[in-house]
N, C-alpha and C positions, 0 to 999 in steps of 0.2 A: 392618258399615260401619266404616271406619277413622276414628278419632277425630281431631279438630282439635288442633293443637298450638301453644301460644303460646311464642315464643322471641325472644331477642335476635337481631336480623337482622344487625347491623353492630357492630364494636367500639366501645366507648365508654369514655372516661376522665373522671374527676372528682377533685377535691382538696378536702380539708377540714381545718381546724385545730381541735383540741379540746385545751384545756388545754395549749397550746404544743406538743402532738405534731401532727405532719403526717401525714395519711392520704391515700394516693393509691389510688384504687379503679378497677379495670378490669373490664369485662364483655365477653363474646364468645360468638358461636354456635359450638358444638362438636357433633360428631355421633358421638364415640366417646371413649373414655378416652385413646386415643393423641392425638387432637386436643387434649383438655383439657390433657394433660401438655405438649404443644408450646406451647400458650398460656401455661402457667404458666412455662416456660423462657424465653419471650420476655419476660414481665414481670420475671422475675429478672434477665435480661440488662440491663434498663434501670435496676435499682436494686442494684447489686452491693455497696453499703455499707449497705444498709437493716438496721434492727434486727429487724423481724419481717415474714414474709411468710405471710399466712393466705389460705386459699381454701376454696371449696366449688363443687361442680358437680354437675349432673344431666345426664348425657351421652347420654341416649336419649329416645325418645318415650314410654315407658311409666312412667318414674320409678323403674325398678329399679336403674339404675346411678348410684349416689350416692356421693360421696366428699367428705371435708372435712379440714382440718388447722387446728390452732390456731397452728401456725408459731412455737412457742416462747412463746406467751402461756399464762397459767394455764389448765389443762384446762377446756373447756366455755365459755370466755369469747369465742371468736371463730368457729371453724369451724362449730359447731352453729347459733349465731345466724345466721350468714350463710346456712346451708343453709335455715333456717327461712323466711328472707325470700324465697328462691326458691320454696319450697313455697307460701307465703302469696300470692304473685303468680301462682301456677300456671304457672311458666316451666319448660320442658324444654329439652334440648339447649343448655343455658346454663351458662357457667362465669364465676365472679367471683373476684377476688384483691384483697386489700387490703394495701398496703404501709404500715408504720408506722415513722415515725422518732420516736423517743422524745424528748419535750421537757423531761424533768426532773420532771414532776409525775405522780404515780402516780394512776391512775384508779380503782383498786379493781375487784374482780370485776364488780360491777354496772355501774360506769362503762364498763368494757371491753365488756360485752355490748351496752349502749346505743350505744357508739361504733361498733362493727363493724356492728351492725344498721342504724343510721342511714346509715352510709356507703354500704352496699349498696343500701338502699332509695332513697336520693337518687340514686345512679348510674342504678339502673334506671328511675327516674322519668323521667330524661333520655334514656334510650336509645331506639333505634328498635326498637319491638316489633312483630312480625309474627305472624300466624296462619298456620301451615302447613296447608293443606287438600289432601286427596287429589284430584288432577285427572286428567282424561283428555284426551289429545291427539287432535285430529281433523283431517283433511284434508277441506277443502271445495272441490270443483272445479265450476266454472260456466264457461259460455261468456262472451265479453266483454260481452254484453248483461246478464248477471246480476251484474256487478261491484257496482253502485250498491246493489242489493238486499242482497247479502251484507254490504257495509260498513255499511248502515243497521241491519241486524238485529244484527250483532256489536256496533256501538257503543251499542245500546240494551239490551243484556243483559250480566249479569255473567260475562264471559269475558275472556281475554287473547289479543290478536292477536299471534302469534309471527313470522310471515313471510308473504310473498306471492310466488308464482312465476308469471311470465308466460311461457306457451309457446303451444301450439296453443289451449289453454284457460287458465283462471286457477285456480291452487290456493292456497287460503289455509290456513295452519297455525295452529289456535287451541287453547287450553287452556281447558277448562271444569270447574268443580267437579264431582266424581263425583256428589254429592248432587243436582245440577241437570242431570245429563246427559241423562236421558230427556225431561224437559220442553223442555230447550234443542233437542235434535235434532228432536223431533216438531213443535215450533213453527216451526224453521227450514224444514223440508220444506214445511209448510202455507204459510209466508210466501212461499216461492219457488215455490209451486204445483208442487212435484215437480221443478223444473228445477235440481236440485243433487245432486251425488253425494258422500256422506258416507263416509269411510273412518275407522274407530276405530284409534287408535294406542295408545301406551304409557300406563300409569298411573304417576303419581309425585306426591310432595308438592311444592307450590309456595307461596311466601309471598304473603300478602295483608295489606294494612293493616287495622287494627282499625276 
């Protein structure tokens, strides 16, 4: 069974001032190292005069593709602490970047670790976090008399209605979590007393709110 994956679903920005230094934090959903590098390039383009650009990302669903950078800060004071926040929050396919504009007061190694960790943690606390679940797409075909039955069943079960096509019959496209597939389909056939044609389609990950 494919694992569920927690991820940042949409880009999120936040800002924080610590001892007169300004920290801008960005997070985003990425599905490869290439996408992560594109995200970082976009952040850099917004801050061409910044003092430091630090980042961390886990760009796959298994946690094997991990990268980080201290971005000019003392070694071990930014990238690794940022990566540890991603791990602690069990986030995958997620990239974070922190831009620092030095305010003239040195924070020290411990202060930098706390600053970068807190910036990322606070940003992610405000981000749209979704759970990616392996889903199966189904086509459900009924005659016009069966529309209400399908709509009632779908609305009362954990699935997503994707589309509805009206022709000689009516075909609903829905996505159901793979873990719920067998129960959903058998329950639907019973509910419709066999008056529904089900056709299994593609499998893919889809986002759900926690």
